[in-house]
FITI-318121 format. One line per field, with one value per residue: x, y, z of N, C-alpha, C in turn. Coordinates in Angstrom, 2 decimals. Example, Ala and Ser with C-alpha at 12.3 -4.5 7.8 and 13.67 -1.06 7.14 Angstrom:
BEGIN
nu <- (13.19,12.85)
nv <- (-5.69,-2.25)
nw <- (7.80,7.08)
cau <- (12.30,13.67)
cav <- (-4.50,-1.06)
caw <- (7.80,7.14)
cu <- (13.20,12.90)
cv <- (-3.30,0.03)
cw <- (7.80,7.87)
***
This chain:
BEGIN
nu <- (5.80,8.01,7.65,6.13,7.98,10.07,8.92,8.03,10.34,11.87,10.30,10.31,13.05,13.41,11.90,13.43,15.70,14.98,15.29,14.74,13.37,12.02,9.69,7.80,7.05,4.78,2.91,2.09,-0.50,-3.69,-4.13,-2.38,0.71,4.14,4.76,2.22,1.57,3.57,2.79,0.38,1.43,2.47,0.08,-0.91,1.03,0.44,-2.10,-1.39,-0.05,-2.16,-4.03,-2.62,-2.48,-5.01,-6.65,-8.90,-11.73,-13.23,-13.94,-12.04,-13.30,-12.49,-9.90,-6.54,-7.06,-9.86,-9.93,-9.70,-11.75,-13.36,-13.79,-15.90,-14.91,-11.88,-10.07,-10.58,-9.23,-10.68,-11.99,-13.06,-11.26,-8.94,-8.49,-8.04,-5.61,-3.91,-3.95,-2.84,-0.31,0.78,1.06,3.36,5.49,8.50,10.21,11.96,10.89,8.66,9.86,11.20,9.04,7.80,9.90,10.09,7.49,7.08,9.19,8.46,6.06,7.08,8.60,6.55,5.18,7.01,7.05,4.48,2.00,1.26,-1.05,-2.90,-6.03,-7.07,-8.67,-10.06,-11.41,-14.02,-13.96,-12.55,-9.38,-6.69,-3.53,-1.47,-2.73,-3.62,-1.20,-0.17,-1.94,-1.10,1.31,0.65,-0.40,1.90,3.61,2.24,2.09,4.77,5.39,3.76,5.08,7.53,6.80,7.21,9.82,12.96,15.48,15.01,14.85,13.17,10.40,11.29,11.94,10.77,8.71,7.08,6.28,4.89,2.86,1.55,0.55,-1.36,-3.08,-4.05,-5.52,-7.52,-8.65,-9.58,-8.57,-5.63,-3.22,-2.23,0.69,2.54,2.57,4.60,5.37,5.25,3.80,1.41,0.44,0.22,-1.49,-3.57,-4.68,-5.57,-3.73,-2.28,-3.12,-4.01,-2.25,-3.48,-2.90,-2.37,-4.86,-6.42,-5.22,-5.75,-8.53,-8.89,-7.94,-9.87,-9.86,-11.09,-10.70,-10.37,-9.13,-10.07,-8.87,-9.79)
nv <- (-11.04,-9.66,-6.86,-6.81,-7.96,-6.09,-3.69,-4.52,-5.50,-3.13,-1.58,-3.09,-3.06,-0.36,-0.02,-1.67,-0.13,1.99,4.20,3.73,5.94,6.88,5.45,6.65,8.85,10.80,9.26,9.11,8.27,9.04,9.66,7.70,6.67,6.03,3.51,2.35,2.10,0.30,-1.92,-2.42,-3.22,-5.70,-7.09,-6.91,-8.48,-10.96,-11.28,-11.56,-14.04,-15.69,-15.38,-16.31,-18.92,-19.80,-21.27,-20.94,-22.32,-21.20,-18.86,-15.77,-12.85,-10.31,-7.96,-6.57,-3.83,-3.56,-4.82,-2.97,-1.04,1.99,4.75,7.55,9.43,10.34,8.18,8.50,7.57,6.63,4.27,1.07,-1.10,0.27,1.49,-0.78,-1.62,0.40,-0.07,-2.62,-2.15,-0.54,-2.39,-3.77,-2.29,-2.37,-1.20,-2.85,-5.41,-5.19,-4.63,-7.09,-8.88,-7.99,-8.45,-11.22,-12.33,-10.86,-11.61,-14.24,-13.84,-12.60,-14.70,-16.53,-15.14,-15.15,-17.87,-18.36,-19.35,-17.29,-17.45,-18.87,-19.10,-17.31,-16.74,-13.96,-11.66,-12.28,-12.35,-13.39,-13.62,-13.80,-14.99,-13.43,-10.96,-10.26,-9.89,-7.82,-5.79,-5.30,-4.01,-1.35,-0.93,-1.36,0.64,3.07,2.93,2.97,5.59,6.78,5.90,7.29,9.90,11.92,11.61,12.56,11.92,9.20,6.30,6.56,5.17,2.84,3.99,2.45,1.18,3.32,4.18,1.92,1.73,4.15,3.73,1.74,3.12,5.00,3.34,2.63,5.13,5.61,7.27,8.90,10.54,14.00,14.70,16.45,16.01,14.43,10.94,10.42,12.67,12.29,9.98,10.78,13.06,12.00,10.05,11.50,12.08,14.35,17.76,19.14,21.66,24.79,24.86,22.15,21.06,22.21,21.05,18.34,18.36,19.15,16.89,15.12,13.66,12.49,13.38,13.03,9.62,7.41,4.57,1.26)
nw <- (-10.86,-10.11,-9.75,-7.41,-5.60,-5.72,-4.71,-2.17,-0.91,-0.80,0.92,3.29,3.87,4.37,6.71,8.38,8.65,10.27,13.07,16.61,17.69,15.49,15.27,16.82,15.45,13.38,10.73,7.21,7.18,8.23,11.63,12.46,13.91,12.97,14.05,14.16,11.49,10.66,12.11,10.80,8.37,9.05,9.42,6.83,5.50,6.60,5.47,2.78,2.85,3.71,1.61,-0.68,0.02,-0.29,-2.49,-5.29,-7.00,-8.92,-11.63,-11.94,-10.29,-9.97,-10.95,-10.85,-10.70,-10.17,-7.76,-5.79,-3.64,-4.06,-2.08,-1.15,0.57,2.32,4.64,8.19,10.34,12.42,12.13,13.39,12.95,12.36,14.81,16.35,15.27,16.18,18.97,19.05,17.98,19.99,21.98,21.42,22.42,22.49,19.75,18.36,18.52,16.91,14.47,14.13,13.91,11.56,9.75,9.92,9.25,6.95,5.24,4.76,3.37,1.12,0.00,-0.54,-2.52,-4.63,-5.22,-6.03,-8.45,-11.04,-12.58,-11.16,-9.52,-6.66,-3.49,-1.77,0.55,-0.17,-2.90,-6.10,-7.56,-9.96,-8.83,-9.77,-10.42,-7.89,-6.48,-8.00,-7.35,-4.80,-5.17,-5.46,-2.90,-1.27,-2.22,-1.78,1.02,1.62,0.94,2.89,5.18,5.21,5.24,7.16,7.83,7.61,5.25,5.07,2.97,-0.15,-2.11,-4.75,-8.11,-10.14,-8.80,-8.06,-10.61,-11.57,-9.66,-10.09,-12.68,-12.19,-10.47,-12.23,-13.91,-12.13,-11.72,-14.23,-16.10,-17.40,-15.32,-15.34,-17.28,-16.21,-13.49,-11.17,-10.55,-7.79,-6.85,-8.26,-7.03,-4.31,-4.41,-5.90,-4.23,-2.11,-0.15,-0.15,-0.52,-3.65,-5.54,-6.87,-9.58,-10.09,-9.49,-11.50,-13.74,-13.31,-13.37,-16.01,-17.24,-16.69,-14.33,-11.35,-8.04,-4.44,-4.71,-2.62,-1.37,-0.53)
cau <- (6.10,9.16,7.20,5.77,9.20,10.83,8.25,7.95,11.69,12.27,9.54,10.81,14.39,13.28,11.49,14.57,16.68,14.45,15.72,13.62,12.61,11.19,8.40,6.87,6.77,3.55,3.02,1.19,-1.85,-4.40,-4.34,-1.42,2.14,4.92,4.62,0.91,1.65,4.37,1.92,-0.54,2.17,2.50,-1.23,-0.94,1.85,-0.36,-3.15,-0.78,0.16,-3.47,-4.65,-1.88,-2.74,-6.46,-7.00,-10.32,-12.03,-14.15,-13.23,-11.82,-14.35,-11.83,-8.51,-5.72,-7.69,-11.18,-9.72,-9.82,-13.01,-13.09,-14.74,-16.11,-14.18,-10.65,-10.21,-10.40,-8.48,-11.60,-12.57,-12.72,-10.06,-7.81,-8.26,-7.44,-4.21,-3.19,-3.79,-1.93,1.03,1.25,1.37,4.72,6.37,9.86,10.18,12.72,10.00,7.82,10.75,11.44,7.82,7.62,10.92,9.79,6.29,7.24,10.05,7.66,5.14,7.87,8.92,5.31,4.86,7.93,6.70,3.09,1.66,0.49,-2.33,-3.79,-7.06,-7.06,-9.84,-9.83,-12.47,-15.23,-13.76,-11.54,-8.44,-5.49,-2.47,-0.72,-3.47,-3.62,0.11,-0.05,-2.69,-0.30,2.38,0.09,-0.46,3.24,4.21,1.56,2.47,6.16,5.30,3.22,6.09,8.62,6.21,7.77,11.14,13.99,16.59,14.62,14.76,11.87,10.12,12.03,11.28,9.92,7.50,6.25,5.71,3.91,1.72,0.82,-0.19,-2.54,-4.00,-4.69,-6.56,-8.62,-9.27,-10.20,-7.96,-4.24,-2.95,-1.45,2.11,3.38,2.64,5.52,4.69,4.97,2.70,0.18,-0.03,-0.17,-2.67,-4.65,-5.32,-5.96,-2.70,-1.83,-4.02,-3.38,-2.17,-4.52,-2.49,-2.57,-6.30,-6.90,-4.72,-6.49,-9.89,-8.82,-7.69,-11.04,-9.55,-11.78,-9.93,-9.39,-9.51,-9.80,-8.86,-9.97)
cav <- (-11.03,-8.79,-5.58,-7.05,-8.16,-4.83,-2.74,-5.09,-5.53,-1.76,-1.13,-3.79,-2.57,0.97,-0.24,-2.24,0.92,3.05,4.31,3.52,7.18,7.09,4.76,7.55,9.98,10.62,8.71,9.76,7.74,9.84,9.06,6.64,6.88,5.08,2.17,1.83,1.71,-0.92,-3.00,-2.68,-3.98,-7.08,-7.66,-7.05,-9.63,-12.13,-11.40,-12.11,-15.46,-16.37,-15.38,-17.18,-20.30,-20.03,-21.42,-20.88,-23.16,-20.46,-17.84,-14.49,-11.84,-9.01,-7.90,-5.73,-2.51,-3.66,-5.30,-1.84,-0.32,3.43,5.44,8.96,10.29,9.74,7.60,9.44,6.92,6.27,2.96,0.14,-1.87,1.18,1.64,-2.03,-1.61,1.29,-0.74,-3.73,-1.58,-0.07,-3.55,-4.24,-1.50,-2.28,-1.18,-3.97,-6.56,-4.92,-4.85,-8.52,-9.54,-7.66,-9.14,-12.65,-12.60,-10.22,-12.44,-15.40,-13.37,-12.38,-16.00,-17.10,-14.43,-15.65,-19.25,-18.46,-19.43,-16.08,-17.73,-19.61,-18.28,-17.30,-16.07,-13.00,-10.65,-12.70,-12.24,-14.28,-13.00,-14.59,-14.61,-12.34,-9.71,-9.95,-9.34,-6.53,-4.82,-4.98,-3.06,-0.05,-0.88,-1.20,1.92,4.12,2.87,3.42,7.05,7.10,5.61,8.28,11.22,12.89,11.12,13.09,11.04,7.79,5.95,6.64,3.98,2.79,4.66,1.51,0.93,4.51,4.18,0.84,2.09,5.22,3.15,1.06,4.13,5.58,2.39,2.76,6.43,5.58,8.31,9.17,11.79,14.93,14.34,17.34,15.48,13.31,9.73,10.60,13.64,11.67,9.05,11.51,13.89,11.15,9.30,12.41,12.20,15.75,18.65,19.64,23.10,25.24,24.43,20.70,20.80,22.57,20.05,17.11,18.58,19.13,15.51,14.31,12.79,12.89,13.09,11.96,8.23,6.80,3.14,0.34)
caw <- (-9.43,-9.87,-9.22,-6.01,-4.82,-5.66,-3.80,-0.82,-0.36,-0.48,2.09,4.47,4.16,4.97,8.10,9.12,8.89,11.13,14.47,17.54,17.84,14.30,15.41,17.50,14.56,12.60,9.38,6.26,7.36,9.22,12.94,12.75,14.02,12.17,14.63,13.79,10.09,10.57,12.59,9.69,7.36,9.54,9.12,5.37,5.14,6.95,4.46,1.57,3.08,3.76,0.29,-1.58,0.45,-0.39,-3.90,-5.65,-8.15,-9.77,-12.41,-11.25,-10.28,-9.92,-11.40,-9.97,-10.53,-9.52,-6.40,-4.87,-3.45,-4.01,-1.21,-1.47,1.51,2.85,5.98,9.29,11.41,13.49,11.86,14.48,12.63,12.50,16.25,16.82,14.86,17.09,20.25,18.84,17.81,21.30,22.81,21.15,23.29,21.94,18.29,17.83,18.38,15.75,13.33,13.99,13.44,10.15,8.98,9.92,8.45,5.66,4.41,4.34,2.33,-0.09,-0.59,-1.08,-3.76,-5.66,-5.53,-6.49,-9.88,-11.29,-13.22,-10.27,-8.88,-5.20,-2.93,-0.69,0.75,-0.86,-4.35,-6.68,-8.49,-10.18,-7.90,-10.40,-10.24,-6.46,-6.12,-8.68,-6.54,-3.62,-5.50,-5.11,-1.44,-0.70,-2.62,-1.03,2.43,1.72,1.00,4.21,6.19,5.22,5.04,8.11,8.23,6.72,4.92,4.90,1.55,-0.81,-2.94,-6.01,-9.24,-10.88,-8.01,-8.21,-11.96,-11.66,-8.82,-10.78,-13.80,-11.66,-9.97,-13.41,-14.33,-11.17,-11.97,-15.55,-16.94,-17.01,-14.62,-16.18,-17.38,-15.40,-12.13,-10.98,-10.06,-6.37,-6.69,-8.75,-6.00,-3.10,-4.69,-6.39,-3.14,-1.04,0.87,-0.20,-1.26,-4.88,-5.75,-7.81,-10.93,-10.18,-9.52,-12.84,-14.68,-13.06,-13.87,-17.47,-17.69,-16.37,-13.20,-10.13,-6.84,-4.19,-4.82,-1.31,-1.69,0.58)
cu <- (7.24,8.74,6.81,7.03,9.99,10.22,8.25,9.32,12.14,11.57,10.07,12.21,14.36,12.85,12.67,15.61,16.22,15.10,14.50,12.75,11.68,9.80,7.36,6.51,5.44,3.86,2.10,-0.23,-2.53,-4.60,-3.33,0.00,2.84,4.75,3.28,0.92,2.46,3.57,0.91,0.16,2.33,1.19,-1.39,-0.15,1.12,-1.46,-2.60,-0.58,-1.15,-4.07,-3.94,-2.06,-4.22,-6.86,-8.50,-10.54,-13.09,-13.38,-13.05,-13.02,-13.77,-10.45,-7.76,-6.36,-9.01,-11.10,-10.00,-11.23,-12.68,-14.18,-14.83,-15.29,-12.94,-10.89,-9.91,-9.52,-9.36,-12.29,-12.15,-11.46,-8.81,-7.46,-7.62,-5.96,-3.37,-2.94,-2.79,-0.49,1.61,1.68,2.77,5.74,7.77,9.79,10.95,11.87,9.10,8.62,10.94,10.21,7.58,8.64,10.59,8.61,6.43,8.12,9.30,6.68,5.87,8.23,7.68,4.93,5.73,7.52,5.30,2.98,0.79,-0.87,-3.32,-4.79,-6.97,-8.25,-9.43,-10.99,-13.74,-15.15,-12.67,-10.70,-7.40,-4.45,-1.66,-1.41,-3.48,-2.29,0.36,-0.79,-1.87,0.91,1.91,0.02,0.91,3.81,3.56,2.00,3.96,6.20,4.75,4.29,7.10,8.11,6.83,9.16,12.18,15.10,16.24,14.47,13.33,11.62,10.95,11.23,10.35,8.65,6.54,5.55,4.63,2.66,0.89,-0.03,-1.45,-3.55,-4.73,-5.76,-7.77,-9.39,-10.00,-9.67,-6.52,-4.13,-2.12,0.04,2.99,3.44,3.65,4.74,4.33,3.80,1.38,-0.41,-0.52,-1.44,-3.85,-5.38,-5.67,-4.95,-2.10,-2.84,-3.32,-3.26,-3.27,-4.19,-2.70,-4.05,-6.88,-6.47,-5.48,-7.92,-9.90,-8.60,-8.86,-10.81,-10.26,-10.95,-10.70,-9.99,-9.11,-9.96,-9.01,-10.13)
cv <- (-10.07,-7.46,-5.71,-7.14,-6.87,-3.88,-3.23,-5.13,-4.13,-1.26,-1.80,-3.32,-1.18,0.86,-0.74,-1.17,2.05,3.02,4.12,4.76,7.43,6.49,5.63,8.77,9.74,9.99,9.50,9.25,8.50,9.07,8.00,7.19,5.87,3.67,1.55,1.34,0.42,-2.12,-3.39,-3.50,-5.44,-7.78,-7.86,-8.28,-10.93,-12.36,-11.98,-13.61,-16.23,-16.48,-16.33,-18.65,-20.64,-20.12,-21.38,-21.73,-22.52,-19.38,-16.55,-13.55,-10.43,-9.13,-6.93,-4.37,-2.61,-4.31,-4.21,-1.28,1.16,4.11,6.91,9.89,9.59,9.15,8.64,8.87,6.45,4.93,1.98,-0.69,-1.00,1.35,0.39,-2.09,-0.75,0.61,-1.90,-3.24,-1.15,-1.24,-4.08,-3.56,-1.32,-2.28,-2.34,-5.21,-6.41,-5.11,-6.34,-9.23,-9.25,-8.39,-10.62,-12.98,-12.03,-11.02,-13.66,-15.00,-13.14,-13.68,-16.63,-16.45,-14.94,-17.05,-19.39,-18.57,-18.22,-16.31,-18.45,-18.67,-18.44,-16.47,-15.14,-12.02,-11.00,-12.61,-13.22,-13.49,-14.05,-14.11,-13.44,-11.00,-9.29,-9.31,-8.01,-5.44,-4.38,-4.10,-1.64,0.12,-0.61,0.18,3.08,4.11,3.19,4.95,7.51,6.96,6.74,9.71,12.29,12.47,11.60,12.06,9.59,7.49,6.01,5.38,4.01,3.43,3.72,1.19,2.11,4.52,3.12,1.16,3.18,4.64,2.43,2.06,4.81,4.65,2.49,4.06,6.47,6.63,8.52,10.49,12.69,14.61,15.21,16.91,14.35,12.10,9.88,11.55,13.06,10.74,9.78,12.31,13.01,10.40,10.19,12.54,13.60,16.54,19.14,21.15,23.50,24.81,22.94,20.36,21.10,21.52,18.74,17.22,18.53,17.74,14.58,13.35,13.33,12.45,13.59,10.59,7.55,5.29,2.30,-1.08)
cw <- (-9.11,-9.26,-7.75,-5.17,-4.66,-4.64,-2.37,-0.16,0.04,0.77,3.35,4.85,4.80,6.43,8.93,9.46,9.79,12.51,15.37,17.65,16.65,14.47,16.11,16.66,13.83,11.24,8.46,6.31,8.50,10.52,13.34,12.90,13.11,12.72,14.26,12.35,9.94,11.07,11.50,8.61,7.77,9.18,7.62,4.92,5.47,5.92,3.16,1.72,3.06,2.36,-0.67,-1.22,0.40,-1.86,-4.11,-6.89,-9.05,-10.53,-11.60,-11.37,-10.26,-10.57,-10.49,-9.72,-9.77,-8.15,-5.39,-4.84,-3.30,-3.20,-1.60,-0.60,2.02,4.23,7.06,10.40,12.54,13.25,12.96,14.20,12.72,13.98,16.83,16.48,15.79,18.44,20.15,18.72,19.16,22.18,22.57,22.06,22.71,20.41,17.66,17.63,17.15,14.47,13.07,13.41,11.97,9.29,8.84,9.00,7.04,4.71,3.90,3.24,1.02,-0.78,-1.22,-2.40,-4.91,-6.12,-6.13,-8.00,-10.21,-11.93,-12.35,-9.62,-7.36,-4.71,-1.80,-0.64,-0.01,-2.37,-4.78,-7.67,-8.87,-9.17,-8.46,-10.22,-8.78,-6.05,-6.81,-7.91,-5.34,-3.92,-5.17,-3.60,-0.83,-1.00,-1.89,0.44,2.63,1.78,2.35,5.29,6.32,5.13,5.93,8.59,7.22,6.49,4.75,3.41,1.04,-1.63,-4.22,-7.14,-9.98,-10.13,-8.11,-9.56,-12.10,-10.86,-9.48,-11.91,-13.32,-11.13,-11.13,-13.97,-13.42,-11.42,-13.31,-16.49,-16.49,-16.26,-15.52,-16.13,-16.50,-13.93,-12.09,-10.50,-8.58,-6.15,-7.17,-7.69,-4.76,-3.31,-5.09,-5.31,-1.95,0.07,0.91,-1.00,-2.53,-4.87,-6.73,-9.24,-11.11,-10.27,-10.90,-13.86,-14.54,-13.59,-15.39,-18.03,-17.37,-15.22,-11.96,-8.94,-5.61,-4.44,-3.51,-1.45,-0.42,0.10)
***
């Protein structure tokens, strides 16, 4: 649970430190402003609470890596749920209200994660995972969205080194091959998930390592 807590606490603290004007800046998520991404984090925190409170009495069907569905193309921001998030975020109007909601629900999700039995089976999205695997999957979610949050914000805190390393290791499991050592953890995550186009040298290195990109996760 430590990796989950580290990544989630860092992300929430970064949101708490944003200026009001930052919420109108673009994020690293296609079609979303920072306020839209923060609203998505509120929904994610609710999902964590719901899942940890939904025990399953059947064996796990997924683990932290297979929890993720890999699509052939990156998101465009035109998905109906994405559009709903944008409308919901706009309804907050005052960034302080959005900050408060994330702090309130996010703190509860963090406490629930600490209290969860990592070996207990929980149900989500029609699948069953151990709570430990479910929370491990969210380390990748939090770390990627932390990078999205600060993509266009100078001086905002970046994800902790340990979160970047843990997220990279999980992404490599999803990819089925390690990323080239010359890619930093941040670059591996950004390039690997299609958040940044690789340079010609990076593309050649990834091809040589047998890594197919982008890995669009859903």
